[in-house]
C-alpha positions, 0 to 999 in steps of 0.5 A, spaced: 028 338 705 033 340 711 038 336 708 037 339 701 038 346 704 044 344 708 047 342 702 045 348 698 048 352 704 055 348 704 055 349 696 054 357 697 059 357 703 064 353 699 063 358 692 064 364 697 070 362 700 073 360 693 072 367 691 074 370 697 081 367 696 081 368 689 081 376 691 085 376 697 091 372 694 094 378 690 094 382 697 097 376 701 102 375 695 104 382 696 105 382 703 109 375 703 113 378 698 115 384 702 117 380 707 122 376 703 129 377 700 129 379 693 132 372 691 126 369 695 121 374 691 124 372 684 124 364 686 121 360 681 117 356 683 115 361 688 118 360 695 112 359 701 117 357 706 122 363 708 125 367 713 121 373 714 125 380 714 122 387 716 128 391 713 124 393 707 118 395 711 123 399 716 127 402 710 121 405 706 119 408 713 126 411 715 130 411 709 125 414 704 120 419 705 114 414 705 110 418 711 110 424 707 107 421 701 102 418 705 100 424 708 099 427 701 095 421 699 091 422 705 090 429 704 088 429 697 083 423 698 080 426 704 079 433 701 076 430 694 071 426 698 070 432 703 068 437 697 065 432 692 060 429 697 056 435 699 056 438 692 054 431 689 048 430 695 045 437 693 046 436 685 043 429 686 037 431 690 036 437 685 036 432 679 031 427 683 026 432 685 026 436 679 025 431 673 025 433 666 028 433 659 033 438 661 035 434 667 036 428 663 041 431 658 045 434 664 045 427 667 048 424 660 053 430 659 056 428 666 056 421 664 060 423 658 065 427 662 066 421 666 067 417 660 073 421 658 080 418 658 084 421 663 090 422 657 085 427 654 085 431 660 092 431 663 095 435 658 090 441 659 090 440 666 098 440 666 098 447 662 092 450 667 096 448 673 103 451 670 099 457 668 096 458 675 102 456 679 099 450 682 103 445 679 106 440 684 101 442 690 095 438 693 090 444 691 091 442 684 090 435 685 084 436 690 080 440 684 082 436 679 080 429 682 073 433 684 072 435 677 073 428 674 070 424 679 064 429 681 059 425 675 060 418 678 059 421 685 052 425 683 050 418 679 051 414 685 048 419 690 042 420 685 040 412 686 040 413 694 035 419 693 031 416 688 029 411 694 026 417 699 019 419 698 017 426 696 012 426 701 018 426 707 020 433 704 013 435 704 012 433 711 018 437 713 016 443 710 009 442 713 012 442 720 015 448 719 022 447 715 024 451 709 026 447 703 034 447 705 032 445 712 028 439 710 034 437 706 039 438 711 035 436 717 031 430 714 033 428 707 040 427 708 040 423 715 036 418 711 041 417 706 047 417 711 049 410 708 049 413 701 053 419 703 058 414 707 058 409 701 059 415 696 065 418 700 068 412 700 068 411 693 070 418 692 076 417 697 078 411 694 078 414 686 083 419 689 087 415 693 089 410 688 090 415 682 096 415 678 096 418 672 094 425 674 099 425 680 104 422 675 104 429 671 101 434 676 106 433 682 113 433 683 117 432 690 112 436 694 106 433 693 107 426 690 103 421 692 104 414 694 102 410 687 107 414 684 112 413 689 111 406 689 112 405 682 118 409 682 121 404 687 120 398 683 122 401 676 129 403 679 132 396 679 129 389 680 132 388 687 127 393 689 122 389 688 121 387 695 121 395 697 115 396 692 111 390 695 113 393 702 110 400 699 104 397 696 103 393 703 103 400 707 098 403 702 093 398 703 093 399 711 089 406 711 084 403 706 083 397 711 082 401 717 077 406 713 073 400 711 073 397 718 071 404 721 065 405 715 063 398 714 056 398 716 055 404 713 058 401 706 054 395 707 047 399 708 049 403 702 050 398 697 044 394 699 039 400 699 042 405 693 043 401 687 043 406 681 037 407 677 
């Protein structure tokens, strides 16, 4: 019996290792490309033994305004998460506690909005931004990313609130809390892993956005995805520069995931969308 269990665990570990390697391979390949000269980056078959160089990493940080693009991306993504998560939390709580036909219709409407292709919305957003003199600003990107990703955040938070018994609200109110106080002091701390998970997803959706940033930003509010795409489209020899930029865009995400890893795992385990 023990041998069978050991064999099963071994098979599971092998499968998990292979799947992890499959998902990590593109990242490793990009990092290696950023350390190669263009002649090595385009060699067929790929050259795995080469003399690494950091000059392309130094180039994007010293010769290109890469740091400004990084700040733009972080501000837009952070602002999106900071605005989206509180709105989504209170909206999702209301939808869970006040069930009915109207609530179901609103939730379906939110889902339908999230399913709209970005291409259908980018032109109206562009015209509104130009009319309000907000084109090429971080503010317009934050507002648009909040509007576009809010349905996803509400549906995600709804799953976490559905796991919180209504009796907790009632007990807090009996102990002297107002309804708002019960939500802020009792309910929200219970779903803190879900809030962290929603914040991470909201941040990533805004951080990785390309189409809205391409149309609605210019030199002042350009984000990293747009900037990196510009690097590799100028000339084939800039492939290593684009790979260095892609490596730079990954680093903040890795740091955030390491910091919020325990909340993220708890959130994924306890808040499946229902």
